[in-house]
C-alpha positions in Angstrom: -17.3 -51.5 -50.1 -15.0 -51.7 -47.1 -12.3 -49.0 -46.6 -9.1 -50.4 -45.2 -6.5 -47.8 -44.2 -4.6 -50.7 -42.6 -4.1 -54.1 -44.2 -4.1 -55.8 -40.8 -7.1 -54.1 -39.1 -9.9 -52.3 -40.9 -10.2 -49.8 -38.1 -6.6 -48.6 -38.6 -6.1 -48.3 -34.9 -3.0 -49.5 -33.1 -4.4 -51.9 -30.5 -1.2 -53.0 -28.7 -1.6 -52.8 -25.0 1.2 -52.7 -22.4 1.6 -51.6 -18.8 5.3 -51.3 -19.1 5.8 -49.7 -22.6 4.4 -46.8 -24.5 4.0 -47.8 -28.2 4.0 -45.7 -31.3 4.4 -46.2 -35.0 7.4 -44.7 -36.7 5.5 -44.7 -40.1 1.9 -45.0 -41.2 0.5 -48.5 -41.8 0.3 -49.9 -45.3 -3.2 -50.7 -46.8 -1.5 -53.3 -49.2 1.1 -56.0 -48.9 3.1 -54.5 -51.8 1.5 -54.1 -55.2 2.3 -56.1 -58.3 0.0 -56.7 -61.3 -2.8 -54.2 -61.8 -5.8 -54.2 -64.1 -9.1 -52.4 -64.3 -12.1 -54.6 -63.8 -15.5 -54.3 -65.4 -16.7 -52.4 -62.4 -14.2 -49.6 -63.0 -12.1 -50.5 -60.0 -8.4 -51.2 -60.2 -7.5 -54.7 -59.1 -4.1 -55.1 -57.4 -2.2 -58.4 -57.0 -0.1 -58.7 -53.9 2.5 -61.4 -54.4 3.8 -61.5 -50.9 0.4 -61.9 -49.3 -1.3 -64.2 -51.8 -4.1 -61.6 -52.0 -5.9 -59.4 -54.5 -7.7 -56.2 -53.6 -9.9 -53.8 -55.6 -9.2 -50.1 -55.3 -11.6 -47.3 -56.1 -9.4 -44.8 -58.0 -11.6 -41.9 -57.0 -11.5 -42.5 -53.2 -8.6 -44.9 -52.6 -11.0 -47.3 -50.8 -9.6 -50.8 -50.7 -11.6 -54.1 -50.6 -10.1 -57.6 -50.5 -11.6 -59.7 -53.2 -9.2 -62.7 -53.3 -8.2 -63.4 -49.7 -4.8 -64.7 -48.6 -6.3 -67.9 -47.2 -7.9 -68.8 -50.5 -6.6 -71.2 -53.2 -4.3 -68.6 -54.8 -0.9 -68.6 -53.2 1.3 -65.9 -54.8 -0.5 -63.8 -57.5 1.9 -61.6 -59.5 -0.3 -60.5 -62.4 -3.9 -60.6 -63.4 -6.1 -59.8 -66.4 -9.8 -59.7 -67.2 -11.5 -61.7 -70.0 -14.4 -60.5 -72.2 -17.0 -62.1 -69.9 -15.6 -60.3 -66.8 -13.7 -63.3 -65.4 -10.4 -62.6 -63.7 -7.4 -64.6 -64.7 -4.5 -64.9 -62.2 -0.9 -65.8 -62.7 0.0 -67.7 -59.4 3.8 -67.5 -59.7 5.4 -69.8 -57.1 3.2 -73.0 -57.5 3.1 -72.4 -61.3 -0.6 -72.2 -61.7 -3.1 -70.0 -63.6 -6.5 -69.5 -62.2 -9.9 -68.3 -63.5 -12.1 -66.5 -61.0 -15.6 -66.1 -62.3 -17.8 -63.0 -61.7 -19.6 -65.1 -59.1 -16.3 -65.6 -57.2 -15.8 -69.2 -58.1 -12.2 -70.5 -58.8 -11.1 -72.9 -61.4 -7.6 -74.1 -62.2 -6.8 -73.3 -65.8 -3.3 -74.7 -65.9 -0.5 -76.0 -63.7 1.8 -76.6 -66.6 3.4 -73.2 -66.5 6.7 -72.5 -64.7 6.8 -69.1 -62.9 3.7 -67.7 -64.7 3.9 -63.9 -64.6 2.8 -61.8 -67.5 -0.8 -62.5 -68.4 -3.2 -60.8 -70.8 -6.5 -61.4 -72.5 -7.3 -60.7 -76.1 -11.0 -61.0 -76.3 -11.8 -64.6 -75.2 -8.2 -65.7 -75.7 -5.7 -66.0 -72.8 -1.9 -65.6 -73.0 0.7 -66.0 -70.3 4.5 -65.9 -70.2 7.1 -67.3 -67.8 9.5 -65.3 -65.6 12.6 -67.5 -65.9 15.6 -67.9 -68.2 14.5 -69.5 -71.5 10.9 -68.9 -70.5 7.9 -69.5 -72.8 5.1 -67.4 -74.0 2.0 -69.5 -74.6 -1.8 -69.5 -75.2 -3.9 -71.2 -72.6 -7.5 -72.5 -73.1 -9.7 -72.0 -70.0 -12.3 -74.5 -71.4 -9.8 -77.2 -71.9 -7.0 -78.1 -74.4 -3.3 -78.3 -74.3 -1.3 -75.0 -74.1 0.1 -73.7 -77.4 3.7 -72.3 -77.2 4.1 -69.3 -79.3 7.8 -68.9 -78.6 10.5 -69.8 -76.1 13.8 -68.1 -75.1 12.3 -65.4 -73.0 15.0 -63.9 -70.7 12.6 -63.4 -67.8 9.2 -62.5 -69.1 6.8 -60.2 -67.3 3.8 -57.9 -67.8 2.7 -57.9 -71.4 -0.1 -56.5 -73.6 -1.6 -56.5 -77.0 -0.4 -53.5 -79.1 -2.4 -51.5 -81.5 -0.8 -53.4 -84.4 -2.3 -56.7 -83.2 1.0 -58.1 -81.8 1.7 -59.2 -78.2 4.5 -57.0 -76.6 6.6 -58.3 -73.7 9.9 -57.5 -72.0 13.0 -59.5 -71.6 14.0 -58.4 -68.1 17.6 -59.7 -68.2 18.6 -58.3 -71.6 16.8 -55.0 -71.4 14.7 -55.6 -74.5 11.1 -55.4 -75.6 9.8 -58.0 -78.1 6.6 -58.6 -80.0 5.0 -61.6 -81.6 1.7 -62.2 -83.4 -0.9 -63.9 -81.1 -1.3 -66.7 -83.7 2.4 -67.4 -83.6 5.3 -66.5 -85.9 8.8 -65.1 -85.6 9.4 -62.9 -82.5 10.8 -59.5 -83.3 12.9 -57.1 -81.1 11.1 -53.7 -80.8 13.5 -51.9 -78.5 16.9 -52.6 -77.0 18.9 -51.1 -74.1 15.7 -50.2 -72.2 16.3 -49.3 -68.6 15.5 -52.4 -66.4 12.2 -53.2 -68.2 9.6 -54.9 -66.0 6.3 -54.2 -67.8 5.0 -52.9 -71.2 1.8 -51.0 -71.4 -0.1 -49.1 -74.1 -2.1 -46.0 -73.3 -5.4 -45.2 -75.0 -3.6 -43.4 -77.8 -1.4 -46.5 -78.6 1.8 -45.1 -77.1 4.1 -47.8 -75.7 5.2 -47.3 -72.1 8.0 -49.5 -70.6 8.2 -49.4 -66.8 11.6 -49.8 -65.0 12.0 -51.8 -61.9 14.9 -49.6 -60.7 15.1 -47.1 -57.9 14.5 -44.0 -60.0 11.0 -44.9 -61.2 11.8 -44.5 -64.9 9.2 -44.9 -67.6 10.4 -45.1 -71.2 7.9 -44.0 -73.9 8.7 -45.4 -77.4 7.4 -43.9 -80.6 6.4 -46.9 -82.6 4.5 -45.1 -85.3 7.3 -42.6 -86.3 11.0 -42.5 -85.9 11.3 -44.8 -82.9 12.5 -42.0 -80.6 12.3 -42.4 -76.9 11.2 -40.2 -74.1 12.3 -40.9 -70.5 10.2 -39.8 -67.6 11.6 -40.1 -64.0 8.9 -40.4 -61.3 11.0 -41.2 -58.3 8.7 -44.2 -57.5 11.1 -46.9 -56.5 10.5 -50.4 -57.9 7.8 -49.9 -60.4 6.0 -53.1 -61.3 3.0 -52.6 -63.5 0.6 -50.0 -64.8 -3.0 -49.6 -66.1 -4.7 -46.8 -68.0 -8.3 -45.8 -67.2 -11.0 -44.7 -69.7 -9.6 -41.1 -69.4 -6.1 -42.3 -70.2 -4.8 -41.7 -66.7 -1.9 -43.9 -65.8 -1.9 -45.8 -62.5 1.2 -47.6 -61.4 2.1 -50.2 -58.8 5.4 -50.9 -56.9 6.7 -54.3 -55.8 9.1 -52.5 -53.4 6.9 -49.9 -51.8 3.3 -51.0 -52.5 0.5 -48.5 -52.9 -1.2 -47.2 -56.0 -0.1 -44.0 -57.6 -1.4 -41.9 -60.5 1.5 -40.9 -62.7 1.2 -37.9 -65.0 3.0 -37.7 -68.4 5.6 -35.2 -67.0 6.5 -37.6 -64.1 4.4 -35.9 -61.4 2.6 -38.3 -59.1 -0.6 -38.4 -57.0 -0.9 -41.0 -54.3 -4.2 -43.0 -54.5 -3.3 -45.7 -52.0 -0.5 -45.0 -49.5 2.8 -46.6 -50.1 4.7 -48.2 -47.2 6.5 -51.4 -46.0 6.0 -54.8 -47.7 7.1 -56.4 -44.4 9.2 -55.3 -42.6 11.3 -58.3 -41.6 14.4 -57.5 -39.5 14.9 -54.1 -37.9 17.9 -52.2 -36.5 19.2 -48.8 -35.6 22.6 -47.3 -36.3 24.8 -45.1 -34.0 23.3 -42.0 -35.5 19.8 -43.0 -34.6 18.6 -44.0 -38.1 16.2 -46.9 -38.1 16.5 -49.4 -40.9 14.1 -52.2 -41.9 14.9 -55.2 -44.0 11.9 -55.0 -46.3 12.4 -58.0 -48.7 13.2 -56.0 -51.8 14.9 -53.1 -50.2 16.5 -51.4 -47.3 13.9 -49.0 -45.8 13.9 -46.2 -43.3 10.5 -45.5 -41.6 9.4 -41.9 -40.9 6.1 -40.3 -39.9 5.6 -38.9 -43.4 6.3 -42.2 -45.0 9.1 -44.6 -45.8 12.3 -43.9 -47.7 14.4 -46.4 -49.7 18.1 -45.9 -49.3 18.8 -49.0 -51.4 17.1 -51.7 -53.4 18.5 -54.9 -52.0 18.0 -58.5 -53.2 15.7 -60.1 -50.6 16.8 -58.5 -47.3 15.4 -60.3 -44.3 17.5 -60.2 -41.1 19.5 -57.0 -40.4 21.9 -55.6 -37.8 23.9 -52.4 -37.5 27.6 -52.5 -36.7 29.0 -49.0 -36.2 28.7 -47.5 -39.7 28.0 -50.8 -41.4 24.8 -52.8 -41.9 24.8 -56.6 -42.2 21.9 -58.4 -43.6 20.7 -61.9 -44.5 18.6 -63.2 -47.4 16.6 -66.3 -46.9 17.7 -67.3 -50.3 21.1 -68.1 -49.0 23.4 -65.0 -48.7 24.8 -62.7 -46.1 26.1 -59.3 -47.1 27.6 -56.2 -45.6 26.5 -52.7 -46.8 28.3 -49.4 -46.2 25.7 -46.6 -46.4 28.4 -44.0 -46.8 30.2 -45.5 -49.8 27.4 -47.6 -51.1 29.8 -50.6 -51.2 28.3 -54.1 -50.8 30.4 -57.1 -49.7 29.3 -60.7 -49.8 30.1 -62.5 -46.6 28.6 -65.9 -47.3 26.5 -67.7 -49.9 24.8 -71.1 -50.1 23.4 -71.0 -46.6 20.1 -72.7 -46.0 17.5 -70.0 -45.3 19.6 -67.7 -43.0 17.4 -65.2 -41.1 18.5 -63.6 -37.8 21.9 -62.0 -37.5 23.9 -60.4 -34.7 27.4 -58.9 -34.2 29.4 -61.0 -31.7 31.6 -59.3 -29.0 34.7 -60.1 -31.1 33.2 -58.3 -34.1 32.3 -61.4 -36.1 28.8 -62.2 -37.4 26.5 -64.9 -36.0 23.6 -66.1 -38.1 20.6 -68.3 -37.5 20.6 -70.7 -40.4 17.0 -71.6 -40.1 16.7 -74.2 -42.9 19.8 -76.2 -41.7 18.9 -76.1 -38.0 22.2 -74.4 -37.2 23.6 -71.3 -35.6 26.9 -70.3 -37.4 29.6 -67.7 -37.1 31.0 -66.0 -40.2 34.7 -65.1 -40.1 36.2 -62.1 -41.8 38.5 -63.9 -44.2 38.3 -64.3 -48.0 34.9 -65.7 -49.0 34.6 -68.7 -51.2 31.8 -70.5 -53.0 29.3 -71.7 -50.5 31.1 -69.8 -47.7 33.6 -72.6 -47.2 36.4 -71.7 -44.9 34.4 -68.8 -43.3 31.6 -70.7 -41.6 32.0 -72.1 -38.1 29.1 -74.1 -36.6 28.2 -72.9 -33.1 25.2 -75.2 -32.6 23.4 -77.7 -34.8 20.6 -80.2 -34.6 18.1 -77.4 -33.9 14.6 -77.4 -35.4 13.9 -73.9 -36.6 16.4 -71.4 -35.2 15.1 -68.0 -36.2 16.9 -65.1 -34.5 20.1 -64.6 -32.4 21.2 -62.0 -29.8 24.0 -61.5 -27.3 23.7 -60.2 -23.8 26.1 -57.8 -22.1 28.3 -60.7 -20.9 28.7 -62.0 -24.4 26.4 -65.0 -24.0 24.5 -66.1 -27.2 20.8 -66.7 -27.4 18.6 -68.2 -30.2 14.8 -68.3 -30.7 13.5 -71.7 -31.7 10.3 -70.9 -33.6 9.0 -74.5 -34.1 10.0 -75.7 -30.6 8.5 -72.6 -29.0 11.6 -71.8 -26.9 14.6 -69.5 -26.4 17.9 -71.3 -25.9 21.3 -70.2 -24.7 24.2 -71.6 -26.7 27.3 -72.4 -24.6 30.9 -72.3 -25.9 30.8 -76.1 -26.4 27.7 -75.9 -28.5 25.4 -77.3 -25.8 22.1 -75.5 -25.6 20.1 -74.7 -22.5 16.5 -73.6 -22.2 16.0 -70.0 -21.1 12.3 -69.8 -22.0 9.8 -72.5 -23.3 6.2 -72.8 -23.9 6.3 -69.9 -26.4 4.1 -69.4 -29.4 6.3 -69.2 -32.6 9.0 -67.0 -31.1 11.0 -64.9 -33.6 12.7 -61.6 -33.0 15.1 -61.4 -30.0 16.7 -58.4 -28.2 18.5 -57.8 -24.9 18.3 -54.6 -22.8 20.2 -54.7 -19.5 19.4 -57.9 -17.7 16.2 -58.6 -19.7 15.8 -60.7 -22.8 12.8 -59.9 -25.0 11.2 -62.1 -27.6 8.3 -61.6 -30.1 5.8 -64.4 -30.0 4.2 -64.3 -33.4 1.6 -66.9 -32.6 -0.2 -65.2 -29.6 1.1 -61.8 -30.9 2.8 -60.7 -27.7 6.1 -59.5 -26.4 7.5 -61.6 -23.6 10.6 -61.0 -21.4 12.8 -63.0 -19.0 15.2 -61.7 -16.4 18.6 -63.2 -17.2 19.5 -62.7 -13.5 16.5 -64.2 -11.7 14.8 -66.2 -14.5 11.5 -64.5 -13.8 9.2 -64.2 -16.9 6.5 -61.7 -17.8 4.3 -60.6 -20.7 5.3 -57.0 -21.7 2.9 -56.3 -24.5 -0.1 -57.9 -26.2 -2.0 -57.7 -29.4 1.0 -56.9 -31.5 0.2 -56.4 -35.2 2.4 -59.2 -36.5 1.6 -62.0 -38.9 -1.5 -62.3 -41.0 -4.7 -60.4 -40.1 -6.7 -61.8 -37.2 -9.0 -64.6 -38.4 -6.9 -65.5 -41.3 -5.5 -69.1 -41.1 -2.1 -69.2 -42.9 -2.0 -71.7 -45.7 0.8 -74.2 -46.3 4.0 -72.2 -46.9 4.8 -71.8 -50.6 8.2 -73.0 -51.8 11.3 -70.9 -51.1 12.4 -71.3 -54.7 10.3 -71.5 -57.9 12.4 -73.3 -60.5 15.7 -71.4 -60.5 14.1 -68.1 -59.3 13.4 -66.9 -55.8 10.0 -68.0 -54.5 8.4 -67.0 -51.2 10.3 -66.2 -48.0 9.0 -66.9 -44.5 7.7 -63.8 -42.7 9.9 -62.6 -39.8 9.0 -60.2 -37.0 12.4 -58.7 -36.0 13.2 -56.9 -32.7 16.1 -54.6 -31.9 17.3 -52.7 -28.8 18.2 -49.1 -29.2 20.9 -47.3 -27.1 18.3 -45.1 -25.4 16.6 -48.1 -23.8 13.7 -48.4 -26.3 12.8 -51.4 -28.4 12.1 -51.5 -32.1 9.6 -54.0 -33.5 8.8 -55.1 -37.0 5.1 -54.9 -37.1 4.8 -56.9 -40.3 1.1 -57.4 -40.0 0.4 -53.8 -40.7 3.6 -52.7 -42.4 5.1 -50.4 -39.7 8.0 -50.3 -37.3 6.9 -49.8 -33.7 9.0 -48.0 -31.0 8.4 -49.2 -27.5 9.4 -46.7 -24.8 9.5 -47.6 -21.1 6.7 -45.9 -19.1 7.7 -43.8 -16.1 9.2 -46.1 -13.4 9.6 -49.0 -15.8 12.9 -48.2 -17.4 15.5 -50.7 -18.3 19.2 -49.8 -18.1 20.4 -49.1 -21.6 23.3 -51.1 -23.0 25.2 -50.6 -26.2 23.5 -52.2 -29.2 25.5 -55.1 -30.6 
């Protein structure tokens, strides 16, 4: 068994080298790429699906040792839940491509079905296999691994998710949209509501005593216990584990939970106390920024996160945050699923600035206070005005440059000039007032995050995993840091990118290694390979004049 304290490098060491910068982590690395479906295997280990990575790992609950058993460059793209059959085979709900897989005990994969839309909740009842769909008007069906057409038990699910057979012989499953728990006989029949007004239900699980536990996907980490055998009374336990996703009970009736938002594996006691088995951390991060008070924020796909040496806090669960920038007391962020929003940490207010954009990623504040966004999917860089927002952002979006290939991040220098990284072309361009673009750097390997300090422009090259810089005065280029922990682990060949949308639901967002300049002359880097934020501080004699962060 291989212990992996770091999902990127089994050694756990930070191997970044630089003659100009001292590099340190602001938070510990994450052994997992988030954690979703969990189930105990025949070997007594807890198997953890990691949707964002396309990977499944086995965890020893006694030691916390982690071993990758379904690698991210295998046939499974986006596993969200898993279950084990009577013969020890693993069944995997591969959400985005809409597939269900069987992995034999010998490690061989066979496609069970590609006729399921957004398969999520999956469970085995002896030799029988059941799966439900996470979408409006989803189906719950029985699949037949040895062949045969699926049998639909019921439709009308309002986003299905983790389900399980109850002690009464019924299948129990949540409706995430309506806050209900339902049940149905596995041979079909009329579905029946078991509980209503349940707090943000994401998974239903029975302990060894037959008690129903309903996990909440919210920030408080609520688990609702429902007395099915008596009066139907409920007991709420608050764990503080943000974004619960799934749970499994071992032979001693200990409850182990996962979190889509923070990852890790945690033992949760009946009174809400927790014990960390596998460290929680960042799913990404994607973009990174720092406010005027010195607080660092990462856009971490499902949340706004603040890294710290003792771990990561979650100021807010956000819907798919990717690019982010600070503006005085406000935070502006993009979602690759089409929106740009402004968040006020003091008041908690969220304001939508645009919607309907085509995969917006990088974002920056212009000298005039407006927002500029790299609209990656449309090949444009756009400015967002401060007027009333309309459907699709009409009337608020001004095109600054178009006809680009894959613009990914944007940044302004001290003179107000605008730059954009072109990931596919391998270049950094300057956008002039008339929309004409000029090459500032070329020959780069998948450049993403951009930042400016003084007269230097910095870019993260995610292909060769290095930080490069160019003088905006002389045009001289240099390599500032190498062996950055960005992208998939070394040796892993990324598969074809899964779809951004799965039916009407969000699918898989492209990874983004953000970069930000701090007022003290340091740089902040999204080390999304290992799940940390890195702070780069100039070595003695190598300082760069600090400029206000824009």
